[in-house]
C-alpha positions in Angstrom: -18.0 14.4 19.5 -20.2 17.2 18.2 -23.6 18.1 19.7 -25.9 20.7 18.2 -29.4 21.6 17.2 -30.7 19.8 14.1 -31.5 23.1 12.5 -27.7 23.7 12.2 -26.9 20.4 10.7 -26.0 21.9 7.3 -23.0 23.6 9.0 -21.4 20.1 9.2 -21.7 19.0 5.6 -18.0 19.5 5.0 -17.1 16.9 7.7 -17.7 13.9 5.5 -18.3 13.4 1.7 -21.6 11.6 2.4 -22.8 13.9 5.2 -25.3 15.9 3.2 -26.7 12.8 1.4 -27.0 11.0 4.8 -28.7 14.0 6.4 -31.2 14.2 3.5 -31.8 10.4 3.9 -32.4 10.8 7.7 -34.9 13.6 7.0 -37.0 11.2 5.0 -37.2 8.8 8.0 -38.4 11.3 10.6 -41.9 9.8 10.7 -41.0 6.2 9.9 -41.6 3.3 12.2 -38.8 1.7 14.1 -36.5 -0.4 11.9 -33.4 -0.5 9.8 -33.3 1.5 6.5 -30.7 1.1 3.9 -29.3 3.5 1.3 -26.6 3.2 -1.3 -22.9 3.8 -0.7 -23.0 2.0 2.7 -25.3 4.5 4.4 -27.9 3.1 6.7 -30.1 4.3 9.6 -31.8 2.7 12.6 -35.1 4.3 13.6 -35.7 3.7 17.3 -38.8 4.4 19.4 -38.2 3.3 23.0 -38.1 4.1 26.7 -34.9 5.3 28.2 -33.2 2.9 30.7 -30.6 3.1 33.5 -27.3 3.0 31.7 -25.0 3.4 34.7 -23.6 -0.2 34.6 -23.6 -0.4 30.8 -20.3 -0.5 28.9 -19.2 2.3 26.6 -19.2 1.6 22.9 -17.2 2.9 20.0 -17.1 2.4 16.2 -14.2 2.2 13.8 -15.8 2.1 10.4 -18.8 4.4 10.7 -19.6 7.9 11.9 -22.5 7.5 14.4 -25.0 10.4 14.0 -27.8 10.3 16.5 -30.8 12.5 16.0 -33.4 12.9 18.7 -36.7 13.4 16.9 -39.1 13.3 19.9 -38.5 13.2 23.6 -35.1 13.1 25.1 -32.4 10.8 26.4 -29.3 11.0 28.5 -26.0 9.8 27.1 -22.4 9.5 28.3 -19.4 10.4 26.3 -15.6 10.1 26.8 -12.5 9.8 24.7 -11.4 6.2 23.9 -8.1 6.8 25.8 -10.1 7.3 29.0 -11.5 3.7 28.8 -10.3 0.1 29.0 -11.2 -2.5 26.4 -13.7 -5.0 27.7 -14.5 -7.0 24.5 -12.6 -7.4 21.3 -13.7 -5.3 18.3 -16.6 -7.0 16.3 -16.1 -6.0 12.7 -19.5 -7.4 11.6 -21.3 -5.0 14.0 -18.6 -2.3 14.0 -18.6 -2.1 17.7 -16.1 -2.4 20.5 -17.3 -2.4 24.1 -15.1 -0.6 26.7 -15.3 0.1 30.4 -15.1 3.7 31.7 -17.0 6.7 32.9 -18.3 9.4 30.7 -19.6 12.9 30.9 -23.4 12.8 31.1 -25.2 14.9 28.6 -29.0 15.3 28.0 -30.0 15.4 24.4 -33.4 16.8 23.7 -35.9 16.8 20.9 -34.5 18.6 17.9 -30.8 18.0 18.8 -28.2 15.6 17.4 -24.7 14.4 18.1 -21.9 13.0 16.0 -19.6 10.3 17.3 -16.2 9.7 15.7 -14.0 6.6 16.1 -12.2 8.1 19.2 -15.6 8.8 20.9 -16.9 6.2 23.4 -20.5 6.5 24.3 -23.5 5.0 25.9 -26.9 6.2 24.9 -30.7 5.9 25.6 -30.3 6.6 29.3 -32.7 8.0 31.9 -32.3 11.7 32.6 -31.7 12.5 36.3 -33.2 9.1 37.2 -36.4 9.7 35.3 -37.5 7.5 32.4 -38.6 9.1 29.1 -39.9 8.0 25.8 -37.9 8.9 22.7 -37.9 8.6 19.0 -34.6 8.9 17.3 -32.6 8.1 14.2 -29.1 6.6 14.3 -27.5 7.5 11.0 -24.4 5.5 10.0 -22.0 6.9 7.4 -19.0 4.8 6.3 -15.6 6.2 7.0 
């Protein structure tokens, strides 16, 4: 997992051949309403505008076929992260949704407006959580880049 300020995102363009193109696409969506947005080459993004929730009892998730880049545009959220080897499979991998749910505890991290994080296949996470028990509104973009 990588977490950083959005202003530094260009430092990560060499991580993936579609990273720069995906970032430019995400930048066009910063003020778009919630929904799914498609781009060529398998790139897509989910724009979300919601309230955080209690994620304590939620399973962790991981993805095999996409990098998961989450950009907090407004507000903040709490998320949990851990390595896949620290979790136990709870559902079989769903290739249509590119998601596997796993049980385990993660390190809690607050991600604030203007920050982003990148999840790789070995990164299990749960997102959109309350921060220190407090609920917040957030607007974020979940950018998916095919691996």
